[in-house]
N, C-alpha and C positions, 0 to 999 in steps of 0.2 A: 536561553532564547525562548520566545513565545511567538505565537502566530502574528502578533502585532509587530514584532521586531524583525522577522525574517522576510526576505524577498521571495515573492511568488510570481508566477506568470498570471495571465489574465484569467485562467481557470482555477487558480488556487494551488497549483502544484509548486513544490519548492523550486526556486531558481538555482539553488546550489545544494547538491546532494549532501555535502559536508555539514550543512546546517541542521541536519536531522538529528533527533535524539528521541529516546523513549518518551520523555516528557512531552515533546512536540507531537509525537504520534498519539499520545493520550489526549492532547488538546483537540487534534483533528477528529479523533474518534468521538469524543464527547460532543463536539460541534455537530457531528452527523448522527447522534443518538445511538452510538454503539459503545457498549461496555466491553472492553477488551479482556478476553480470557486467555488461558494458555493456548487454546486452539487457534485463536486469532493471531497470537504472537508467532506460533509455528508457521502460519501462512505468511505473515509479514516478513519474518526473518528469512524465509525461503525466497520470497520475491526479491528482497534486498541482495541476497547471496547470488542469485541468478543474474540480476542486473549488474552486479559488480564484476562478475566473470565475463559476461557477454557484452557489456556496455549498451544493453538494450533492455527495455522493460519487457518482462515475460508475459505471455498470455496465460489464461487460466489452465490450459492443459499442462503446460510445463510446471506451473506452480502445484497443481494437483498431483502430478506424478512424483515430483521431487519431495513434496511435503507428506506424501501418502495420505492426502486429504481428498476424499471424493469431491468432484465438482459440485454435486448437489449440496454437500455440506458447506462448501465455500459460499454458495448462494445463500444459505441460511445464516452464515456468519456475517456476510457483507451483502445485505439485500440492496436492491436498486442499483445495479451496475457493479458487480463485485470487482471486475478488473480495474475499473477507475478508482473505486474506494480503496482497494488494496494498495494501488500505486500511490495514491495521495497520502494515505496513512504511513506507508513505508518510505515516503520521501523520495520516490523515484519518478521519472517522467511518465506521463500517460502512455499506455501501450499504443503502438501505431495501429493496432487492429480496432481501437475504440474510436468512434466518431466524435 
């Protein structure tokens, strides 16, 4: 699947979590000007795991603590709204804490 073939909401978040793949995540990241590294994947996979367990998109504090990645580093990895970017690339809903 590609971004052209998956359903998204009005803000571009996946409509169906099961449509997510690493290739789709790569497409989202490329579109946002982000080159995914192992550190990015650690944060993305942590966000997906937390969301799968709680059925709710995690905030940055939870992601930071569980991935052992400082919040400052998450801001460097995902500039311009890291919680939204992580959620979008991870294929999970936008966190409720985001406007």
